[in-house]
N, C-alpha and C positions, 0 to 999 in steps of 0.2 A: 648503548647498553646501560641499563640502570644499575647502579652499585647495589650489591647484595646487602643483606641485613645483619651482618656480623661485625661486632666491635671487639677489638683487642689490640694489644701492642706488646712488643717485647722491649723492656727497658732495664738497663742497669744504671742507676743514676743516683747522684748525691741527693739527699732528701730535701735540701733547702734550695740554694741558688744554683741550679744545675746547668741549664742549657746555655752554654757560652758565657759562663759567669766571669771569665777572666778579662773580658773586654767590653767596652760599650758597643762594640760591633755586634754584640748579641742582639741588639735592637733591629738588626738588618735581616734576621732569620726569615726565610721564605719557605714554607712547607710545601709549596707547589713547584719548586724548581730552583730557588735561589737565583744568583746572578747569572747562572748559566742558561736559565729559561729553557731547559730541555723538555719540560712537560708543559702542556697547555694549562693556563690559569683561567679563572673566570673572565669571560669576555666583557662582563658588565658588573664591576664591583658595586655593591649596594651603597657604599659610603666612602666619601673622600677621607684621606688621612687627617688626623686631628691637626697636623701641621699646616694644612691648607689655610690660606687666608680666608676670613669670613667677616662680613659686616655684622653677623649675628652673634659674635663672640660675647661671652658673659651671661648667656641665658642658662640659669641654674635649674637643673631637673632632678627630681627625686623619683625614681622608678617605682617605689612602692611605700605606702604608709597604711597602717592598719587602723584607719579611722573608724570603720564600721564595727570591727571586732571590739575595740575599746569602748565604743558607745554602748554596745550591747552588754559587755561584761561589767564595766565600771561607771557607766553613764557619763563618760567624758564627752564633752562637746568641743567645738573649736573656740570656745571662750573659757573653758575650765582652766583656772590659773596653773594648776600643777600638771596639766596634760603635757605630753611630749610635743604635741603639735597644736598650736593655736594660731589665729590670724596674726597676732602680734609677733609671735615667735617665728612664724614664716617670714614676716617682713624683716625681722632682725637677722635671720639666717640668710636673707637675700634670695629666697627660693622663688623661681618664676613659674614653675609648673609642677603640680602634684599629681601622682597617680594613686588613686584610692582603691584599695583591694576589696573585692567582693568575696567574702569567705563563704564556704558552704557549711552552715551551722549544723552540728551534730544533733541527731534526734529529729531532723526534718527531712522530708523528701528533697532531693536536689532542686526540683522545680520551685517548691515553696521557699526553700532557703534563698534561692536567687531573687525571687520577688521581694522577700523581706529585706535582703541586703540592698537592693535598689532603692526601696522606700526609705530605709534608714540613712543611706548615703545622701539622697536628695534632701531629706529633712535637715541633716547636718549642714549642708551647703545653704539651704534657705535661711537657717538660723543666723548666718553671718550677715544677713541684710545687705547683700550686694557686694560685700568685701571679697567673696569668692563666687565663682560661677562654673557650671559644667560647660565643657566645650567638646567638640567632636574631631578636632584636627589641630595640628601644630600651627597652622596659619591662624586659626581662631584663637589659640592660646597666646600667640604674639600680639594679636590685636587687643586681647583683654589686658595684657600687661601695659600696653600703651595707655589704657584707661585706668591704670593703677588698681586693677582687679586681678586677684590670683586665680588662674584657671585650674580646673580639675578635670582629669580624664580617668577612666575606669579600667581596672585590671581584674579579670576573672580568674580566681585561683581554683582550677579544677573545672573541667567542662562537662561534668556529669549531667547537668540539667539540659544539655544540648544533644544528648545521645541520639535521640530520634527526632530532633527538632532543629536541624541546621538552618531551616528557613527562618528561624527567629533572629539569626545573627544580624541581618541588615537593620532590623528594628532596634536591637541592642546597640548597634553602632550609632544610630540616631540619638540614643540616650547617653552617649559618651563612652561606650565600650571601645577601647582602642588596642587592648592587649588581651590575649587569651592564653592561659596556661592549660595545656591539655589535661594534666594530672596535678593533684595536690593531696598528699597524705596517703593515698592508696591508688592502686592501679584501677583502670576502668576500660571501657571498650575502645578507647582511643590509643592508649599507650600504657607502658609500665613505669613504675616509680623507681627511685634510686635506692629504696630501702626494701627489706624483706617483706613478703616472701617471693615477689616476682621481679627482683631487681635486674635479672638478666634478660628480660624481654624487651621488645622494641615497639615500633610504631605498627598499628594495625591498619587494615584497609579502611575502617571507619575513620581512623586518624588521618589518613591521607585525604579522605573526602573533606574532613574538617579543614585541613590545611589549604585545600583548593578554595574553599569558601573564604578563608582568611585572606588569600591573595586577591580574590575577586572584590572584597569589601575593604581592602587596605587596612587590615587588622594585623598587628604584629603578633608573633607567637613566642610564648615564654617557655623555656625549658628548665626552669629552676628545679622542679621536683622530679624531672624525668630521669630514667635510668641512663647509663652510659650508651647502651645500644640505641635507645630512643633518641638520645641527644644527637648521635651521628645520623640516624635516619632522618630526623627533622632538619638538621643542618643541610643535608644534601637535598631533601625535598624542597626546601625553601631557598635554595641557592645561597645559603649563608645569612639570609636576612632574618635573624632571630635575636632574642634577648634572653639572658638569664637574669631576671629582675633583682634577685637578692640571694647572693651566694658569696663564697670566698675561695681562697686558694687551698686546695687539699694538701699541697706540699707543706703548709704550715699548720694545718689542722686536718687530721685524717678523719673526715666525716663524709659519709656517702652522699650527702647533699652538696658538698663542695666540688669544685671542678679541678681536675688534675691539669698538669701543665699542657698536655696535648690539646685538651678541650679549650683551654684559655687561648693558646696559640691559634687554634683553628678559628675561634671567634675573631681574632685580630686579622688573620690572613684573608678571611672570607667576608668580612664586613659586619659581623655581629657585635653585640654589646654585652658586657658583664657588669651588672650592678652590684657593687660591694656592700654587703649587709653589715650592720653594726651589732648584730646579735652575738653575745659572748660565746654561745654554744658553737658557733662556726668560726670563731676567731682565735681561740686559745690553742696552744700547742697540746695541752692535756685537758682533762675534764675541767670545765670552767667553774669549779666550786667557788673560786675567788673572784668571779666576774672578769671584766677586761677593761682596757684603758684605750685612750686615744692612740697610744703608741702601738697597740695591737692592730688597729685599723691601718696606721701608717706602714707597719711591717708587711701587711698583705699587699698594699699598693706598691711598695718598693720591690716586693718579690715579682709582681706582675711586670713592673718596669724592667727588672733584671732579665726576664726571659724574653723581652722584646715585644710585649703586648700592651703597653700602656695606652695605645690608641683605641683599645677596646674597653677601657675602664669607664665606669659611670658610678653614680650614687644609687644605692638601693637600700636605704637606711632601715626600712621596716619599723620605723617609730610607731608606737602604739601596740606593737606585737612583741616587743622585746624588753629586756632589762638593759638600758643603755650603758655604754662604756663610761668609765670615769673620764671626765673631760669633754664628753659629748652627751651630756645628760638629756638634751632635747634639741630640737631642730634649730634653735637660735644659736647653737654653738658651732655651726658649720664653719664660720670664719676661723675658729681655732684649728680646725683640720687644715684649712688652706694655709695658715701661718706655719703649721708643722711641715707641710710639704715644701713650702718655700725654704725652710731651714734645711730640709733634706737635699736641696739643690734641684728640685724639679723646675722646669721652665714655665713661663707664663702660658705658653701654648699647651703644655702637658696638663697643667692645672685647669685651664679653661676647658680642655677636653674632658677631664674627669668630672668636673662639676656640671657639665651639661652639654657641651658642644658635640661630644661623641654620640650621645643619645639623640640630641636634636637633629643631627645630620642623618641618622638612621631613620627617624620618623619622617623627616622631610622627604627622603627618597621614597619611603613606603607610600606616603601620601601622594607623591607625584607620579611614580612609575610602577608601583608594585603590581597593579592589575595587569599591566602589559609586560611585566618583567620576563625576559627571555631566560628560561630555566637552564642552568648550565651544570646540572648535577653530575654530568659525566666528568667534569673537570675538577670536582671536589674530591680529594683523596681522604681515605680513612686508614687508620693503622690496622695492620693485618696481625692476627693472632700468631704468635711465634714463641719459641722458648730457646734458651741456651742450655743445651743438654750435654755438652762435652767441652773440656779444655785439654788440649794435648801439649806436652812440653812443660817448661817451667813457668810458674806464675806465683805472684804474691798477692795476698789479700783474700777476699771471700771466694769460696768455691762456687760451683755451679748452683748450689742451693740458693744463692743470692738472686739468681736469674729465673724467678718463678712467676712472672706475670707482668706487673705494672708499677713502675716508678717506686721502688722501695729501697734499694741498697746501692752503694757504690760498687763499681765493677772492679775486676782484677787488674793487676799490673802484669803485662805480658812481656816476654823477651822476643826478639825477632824469630827465634826458632819455634816459638809456640803459637798456637792459634785457638780461637774460640769458635765453636760451631753454633749457628743459629738455625733452628729447624722450624720451617714454616708449617704451622699446624692447620691454619684455616686455608683450605684450598678452593674456597668459593670466590675469592677475589684474585685479580691478576696483579702481581707485584709490578710496581712502577718505578720505585726508587728506594734506596737505602740511605737513611740519614743517620750519621754517627757524630758523637760528641766525645772529645777526649782532650789530650794535651795539645795546645796550639802548634801549628806548623809541623805536625807529625804525619808523614805519609803512611797509609795503611794499604796492605794488599788484600783484595777481596776476591775470593774464588766462589763461583756458583756451580752447584751440582744438581743432578736430578736424583730421583729416588734410588736408582741403582748405583749411584756413585760416579756416573759419567760427568766429567768436567765440561760445563757449558760455556764458561768464560773465566778469564783471569784479568783483573784490572787493578789499578792503583788509584786511590783517592787521597789527596793531600788536604789535611785539615787547615783551615784558614787561621788568622790571628785570634779569632774568638774561640778556636777549638772545635769548629764545626765543619763537616764535610758532607757532600751530597753526591751520590752515585746513581745515575739513571740505570734501571735494570731492563734487560730485554723482555719484550712481551712474550713470555714463554711460560705457559701454565705447568710445564714440567719442572720448573725451578722449585726445588723443595729445601735446599740447604745453602747457607752462606757461611763461608769460613773467613774470619777476619784475623789478620796478623799484622803487627806494627813492624816498621822497618828499623826501629830502635826501641829500647825498653820504654814502655808507655802504658798508661792506664786507659781503659775504655769506660767512660762514664755513662754512655747511653747509646743504644742502637734501636732504630725504629724502621720497620719495613712498612712502606706506604703503598697502597694499591687502590684499585677501583673495580 
């Protein structure tokens, strides 16, 4: 059965370091069953964990740079001294692979804009006189670095030019196109974007056809600009093998282009990659009138680590298209970020993963196995729309008004005689499990009911030392309500119903 196309979740959660923040055990979160392995997970993970040993460690990857955009707007080349990215600055920054974005220029038809972007990009590379070269695979990129040449691959931001021309993709692949973002800036015939007016839409039938061609040609799919619903649709369609080339944590900066914790965790659990952008607009806690700093970048990295998803992190600087943070003024300053992460206590393995290994592992798998990948979309869970619409008994803290959708507020503190009701609104998905976060080592009693109030089951789930508990749910589409009650006075930080 293919998962339906609805995205939502019910969460009452601390707005910053939420999921299991009380312990490093949070890094062990598993959204498809935890240590109990009660539900099936992907049979073929697309990427090995960043902790796996690799002879290819130290390969630094930047998932997106806006070289073409800046060449068109400000005439910057890869030799312009004040440019964010030059050949010399790439070498100083230790960068081994660059992804150059192909923007869709306003005022042109998508087809004309694509052709122009391709010409400008190739001219930029040709002007380096052999210091940089276009490649079509990770294997070719590694070979180029052995010759002291910096390889470049292409990322298409918005697939509008391919609407009725999917047959062009193999030719574009031969020109270096390795990543396709279905949307950018506006919705199109493939999917909807994360901003108004169609932010609630998902993947279309044309979008699914495009994804099939991407699998057949070993091209990665970028969900950076996609709506939440499209994100989950694409994640499932591609068995998790996706990237978000330049984004940040919505928990620290509430911007529709940023990813919430569930999306970031899903990338980690199912093998995707999140490129952290350096754009102040997506980094700051409030409107970024004062810009941002290196420490803002570090804060987003530390948040992703805190929720147990550091193995999905990568670099997606977007140099050339941003006003860089103080301390990271251009690509040559990347060693400053590495030093800051060492100071924060990140391990060599984690830093190596962020700076390139996580991304390189994904592209290596795509290059080797993507076309023959066994799609396991039935094993990938998505959050089910629900709401907390009642609390009975005594409680302290925020009322049910705090439980109105998606990762916004901390939950209430309940006494054993009280309970909170979760009402499942989206009945198109089958509930598979309930995942809750609260105070460590607290047992919670969970009661499931149908629409008429008949009790379907009563079970107890004990939260572990990180404050997380997982309860498999019976495969019963009549399950419409869950009642949660602690066995001692305790707060509920988050509750998510997962289904397929």
